[in-house]
Phi, psi and omega in degrees: 000132179270126181284313185223130168259120182252128182257110178112125180248044168281195182295320181297306181297321184291313182288327176293316178299315178303313180300314182292322178294320178299335180265013173089011181275151172268119186234141169234132178255132173252126180216145182278355176081357179275163181299134178245172185299325180298322182291329180276327188301152179285340180069027183293140170240118182222105186293335184235119189228170174083169183293338180262004177056063182258137177294138175300144181305130175061022184298329180296335175268315187295318188294312179299324180291319178298313181298319180297316180300310183291331176290319177298315180295321178298318179295318182293315184267357181056046182203133178283136178242331181254121181256108179276127184209135178298158180240132172266116177267110181270115184294144179252359179200165177294328178300319179297320177301316180293317180297320180295320179298322177298316182295327182299334180270001182263118183303331181294343185254354190296332180289343188249346185243136180249224185287145175248139180247142186287166175307147179089356180298141172232130183224120176040065175069020178243137176266133177222071185299335180256008180094179180205165183227138173269126178256143183253166178058034175255164179175190180212151181263133174279082192293318183295311176302322179295313181294325177296317180295316179295322178300314178300320178297314181297320179297316179297330179275002186059039184241020183222137173222126176274116183195156170279129178271107178267118183302331182292342180276356184274123178258123183265331183241147353280340174227163184288132180206137171227117186051240182263010184254131178240081182278160174288320181215154177242132178242123180268120179232056193266001184064219186293343180291355176301339179303334179265358184284119185293344182258338186233006182291348180285346181290141185283073173286157176222071186298152180218128178282141176227138176246144184226141178246146167246128185236152173253140186212167179240013185268136177286122182232156174296148178276063182217155173290142176249141176230116183222040191097306163264185177230158176225129177244122175281112180284323173201191186291347183235357181232140178227151168251139183230134178194186347228150176286167182220101187233114180269351186269311187262083187272075175220174183254023179277136174284152183228151175296323180298317178297316180298312182298320181296319179291319181291324179297314179296321179296321181297336181286338178257338179203102181299334182294337188268348186301321185265013179297133181301139180275124178263321184208148179221119185233156177215144171202184189239123179279136177274071179282162179237160185298320182262011175068013178246150181293163176251110182228140174141189185255154179297140184299330178257316184260091190289347177267006171253126185228165180227146176216095195200176171084029182274349174057226184274359185249020184302317183300324179282317192271324192299319180303315181293315181289333174298315178297315181298316181290320178299320176300318180293317183291321188260333184244357179075015177296140180291140175286147174298139182297333182293333182251339184295130181294349176295345178290340185283000000 
């Protein structure tokens, strides 16, 4: 008997499936095999964000659980997936410099903030006219290698099927059935494709397209993540990933010249040497963001054996490990879902 049929093998579906399998559940994942937003995403984890330097909600809980999860997966697959690396936050205004200084005096932020450098600082071919701050406990997830490893694991467990999930094939009465599979419950982890889902499309998603560039360069740079409104991740001494645009209007996965130019222009403001760096790759996908910036987790109001685990937006790498655990507790032990993520809040 299959306990859970999971639709979508992005980061949400994969980590939830992993959690449920570790707890002894029989799980099958249905995925169409095409590139998803998780595979394109940078997988950044940054505990303090925005112009006011605000800690991400519940980061003191979410971050240790995320690190533990990725460490367990690294041990199982004998491969590192989470790369912890400091971040240099390059200020874009005097206000950011002032806001950062205020946070440095706040004990709640001390674990996440390091040295601050004054306006006019120049560091390894980078311009920082308003100064910069080193942030701690930042890093990025190698999402594509992780999802590839998990896919192989699911296939070996006989828990993966590559197929298009046609909603019309789902039989709700008298028992739940999709094609030849009769699961106890179905969990939709489809990312932005939830817009076509006849049971959950009513949820107030606010999807946003993002474009990312991979460049080859000859410029000496610090071996740190850079945040200058956009972000830069050094993949090695000669390759960087740069992102990401944020477009709520053109919700497609096509790369654009406009997206590329916008990313290169912002990059040129911190390092003129990088503008002409040869382009190796240009990718685009759609983040499943939500209107209130909180994930959508829970069961359908009428069809209680249909569930959703979605809406992590740009913070999936940080949030999904903890929420996978939280949802598994709710599914298997009857623990109440937190009101901040439960779709009953809508």
